[in-house]
MMTF fields as JSON, N, C-alpha, C and O atoms, coordinates in Angstrom:
{
  "mmtfVersion": "1.0.0",
  "mmtfProducer": "UNKNOWN",
  "numBonds": 159,
  "numAtoms": 160,
  "numGroups": 40,
  "numChains": 1,
  "numModels": 1,
  "chainsPerModel": [1],
  "groupsPerChain": [40],
  "chainIdList": ["A"],
  "bondAtomList": [4, 2, 8, 6, 12, 10, 16, 14, 20, 18, 24, 22, 28, 26, 32, 30, 36, 34, 40, 38, 44, 42, 48, 46, 52, 50, 56, 54, 60, 58, 64, 62, 68, 66, 72, 70, 76, 74, 80, 78, 84, 82, 88, 86, 92, 90, 96, 94, 100, 98, 104, 102, 108, 106, 112, 110, 116, 114, 120, 118, 124, 122, 128, 126, 132, 130, 136, 134, 140, 138, 144, 142, 148, 146, 152, 150, 156, 154],
  "bondOrderList": [1, 1, 1, 1, 1, 1, 1, 1, 1, 1, 1, 1, 1, 1, 1, 1, 1, 1, 1, 1, 1, 1, 1, 1, 1, 1, 1, 1, 1, 1, 1, 1, 1, 1, 1, 1, 1, 1, 1],
  "groupList": [{"groupName": "UNK", "atomNameList": ["N", "CA", "C", "O"], "elementList": ["N", "C", "C", "O"], "formalChargeList": [0, 0, 0, 0], "bondAtomList": [1, 0, 2, 1, 3, 2], "bondOrderList": [1, 1, 2], "singleLetterCode": "X", "chemCompType": "L-PEPTIDE LINKING"}],
  "groupTypeList": [0, 0, 0, 0, 0, 0, 0, 0, 0, 0, 0, 0, 0, 0, 0, 0, 0, 0, 0, 0, 0, 0, 0, 0, 0, 0, 0, 0, 0, 0, 0, 0, 0, 0, 0, 0, 0, 0, 0, 0],
  "groupIdList": [1, 2, 3, 4, 5, 6, 7, 8, 9, 10, 11, 12, 13, 14, 15, 16, 17, 18, 19, 20, 21, 22, 23, 24, 25, 26, 27, 28, 29, 30, 31, 32, 33, 34, 35, 36, 37, 38, 39, 40],
  "secStructList": [7, 6, 6, 4, 4, 4, 6, 7, 1, 1, 7, 7, 2, 2, 2, 2, 2, 2, 2, 2, 2, 2, 2, 2, 2, 2, 2, 2, 2, 7, 6, 6, 2, 2, 2, 2, 2, 2, 2, 7],
  "xCoordList": [0.857, 2.154, 2.172, 3.121, 1.084, 2.003, 1.572, 1.757, 0.943, 1.373, 2.574, 3.226, 3.072, 4.793, 5.45, 6.153, 4.953, 5.875, 5.47, 6.079, 4.454, 4.235, 4.742, 4.609, 5.118, 5.678, 4.424, 4.424, 2.898, 2.019, 1.765, 1.746, 1.34, 0.475, -0.842, -1.1, -1.859, -2.681, -3.42, -3.487, -3.738, -3.735, -5.229, -6.047, -5.529, -6.67, -7.142, -6.592, -8.292, -9.143, -8.576, -8.783, -7.832, -6.917, -5.841, -5.454, -5.365, -3.942, -4.767, -4.425, -6.002, -6.396, -6.359, -5.237, -7.302, -7.617, -6.504, -6.522, -5.147, -3.817, -3.281, -2.878, -3.422, -3.017, -3.888, -3.278, -5.219, -6.028, -5.379, -4.924, -5.476, -5.229, -3.801, -3.664, -2.911, -1.579, -1.381, -0.529, -2.461, -2.775, -3.007, -2.516, -4.18, -4.923, -3.852, -3.578, -3.022, -2.68, -0.869, -0.268, -0.682, 0.365, -0.32, 0.463, -1.588, -1.745, -2.125, -2.246, -2.256, -2.365, -0.649, -0.338, -0.121, 1.537, 2.056, 2.625, 1.891, 2.829, 2.121, 1.602, 2.244, 1.442, 2.043, 1.284, 3.323, 4.342, 4.032, 4.29, 3.45, 3.687, 2.979, 3.322, 1.916, 1.8, 2.427, 2.117, 3.723, 4.6, 5.885, 6.355, 6.026, 6.756, 6.516, 7.522, 5.202, 4.409, 4.135, 3.496, 4.631, 4.537, 5.964, 6.252, 7.169, 7.98, 8.342, 8.888, 7.765, 8.373, 7.273, 7.203],
  "yCoordList": [-1.322, -0.849, 0.669, 1.399, 0.85, 2.438, 3.596, 4.705, 3.309, 3.611, 3.67, 4.686, 2.492, 2.693, 3.733, 4.732, 3.117, 4.696, 6.074, 7.0, 6.126, 7.609, 7.874, 8.999, 7.09, 7.075, 7.692, 8.72, 6.781, 6.86, 5.955, 5.049, 5.661, 4.353, 3.712, 2.509, 4.998, 4.518, 4.616, 5.677, 3.672, 4.001, 4.453, 4.021, 5.752, 6.605, 5.768, 4.942, 6.111, 5.84, 5.972, 5.399, 6.874, 7.969, 6.698, 6.519, 5.922, 5.473, 4.216, 4.137, 3.192, 2.059, 2.804, 2.756, 3.445, 4.351, 4.017, 3.272, 4.654, 5.134, 3.716, 3.278, 2.982, 0.752, 0.89, 1.172, 0.654, 0.619, 0.591, -0.307, 2.498, 3.372, 2.542, 1.995, 2.48, 1.96, 0.246, -0.053, -0.723, -1.974, -1.969, -2.548, -0.925, -0.984, -0.643, -1.399, 1.11, 0.883, -0.424, -0.542, -0.992, -1.972, -3.197, -4.031, -3.522, -4.491, -3.846, -4.626, -2.629, -2.008, -1.714, -1.564, -1.711, -1.489, -3.08, -3.717, -3.7, -5.305, -6.306, -6.289, -7.104, -8.314, -8.789, -9.306, -8.712, -9.272, -8.202, -8.386, -7.214, -5.848, -6.323, -5.882, -7.337, -7.955, -8.5, -8.295, -9.512, -9.804, -8.946, -8.923, -8.563, -7.439, -6.4, -5.951, -5.929, -5.106, -6.519, -6.357, -7.7, -8.034, -8.086, -8.016, -8.231, -7.801, -6.821, -6.658, -5.953, -4.225, -3.99, -3.026],
  "zCoordList": [7.255, 6.699, 6.226, 5.939, 6.238, 5.873, 6.346, 5.845, 7.406, 9.154, 9.225, 8.986, 9.592, 10.34, 8.987, 9.143, 7.606, 6.886, 6.875, 6.339, 7.474, 7.694, 9.536, 10.016, 10.114, 11.696, 12.182, 12.858, 11.681, 12.94, 13.224, 12.39, 14.941, 15.079, 14.892, 14.922, 14.637, 14.4, 12.52, 11.899, 12.133, 10.668, 10.767, 11.579, 9.438, 8.97, 8.069, 7.34, 8.226, 6.453, 5.087, 4.017, 5.467, 4.149, 4.063, 2.908, 4.892, 4.578, 3.456, 2.276, 4.132, 3.87, 2.39, 1.887, 1.637, 0.57, -0.058, -1.038, 0.557, -0.371, -0.728, -1.806, 0.794, 0.407, -1.26, -2.291, -1.205, -2.322, -3.517, -4.225, -3.618, -5.043, -5.339, -6.433, -4.489, -4.614, -5.348, -6.185, -4.728, -5.398, -6.601, -7.569, -6.384, -7.853, -8.939, -9.871, -8.624, -9.842, -10.368, -11.436, -9.198, -9.545, -10.045, -10.5, -10.077, -10.64, -12.279, -13.224, -12.418, -13.798, -14.482, -15.664, -13.756, -14.703, -14.248, -15.134, -12.986, -13.306, -12.515, -11.398, -13.348, -12.592, -11.392, -10.572, -11.112, -10.187, -8.627, -7.438, -9.295, -7.709, -6.134, -5.037, -6.41, -5.481, -4.362, -3.189, -4.972, -4.798, -3.985, -2.847, -4.726, -4.121, -3.002, -2.454, -2.565, -1.595, -0.489, 0.55, -0.827, 0.875, 1.217, 2.412, 0.096, 0.999, 1.722, 2.813, 0.57, 1.617, 2.274, 3.036]
}
């Protein structure tokens, strides 16, 4: 998902770390964020 946004075909370790950080921040702010993440 994040590699597609960056217009790259390969997913690097940084992409996974950014994804984890984004989800953890989402849990802190909104409880419904993971549901929205699925549709993004």
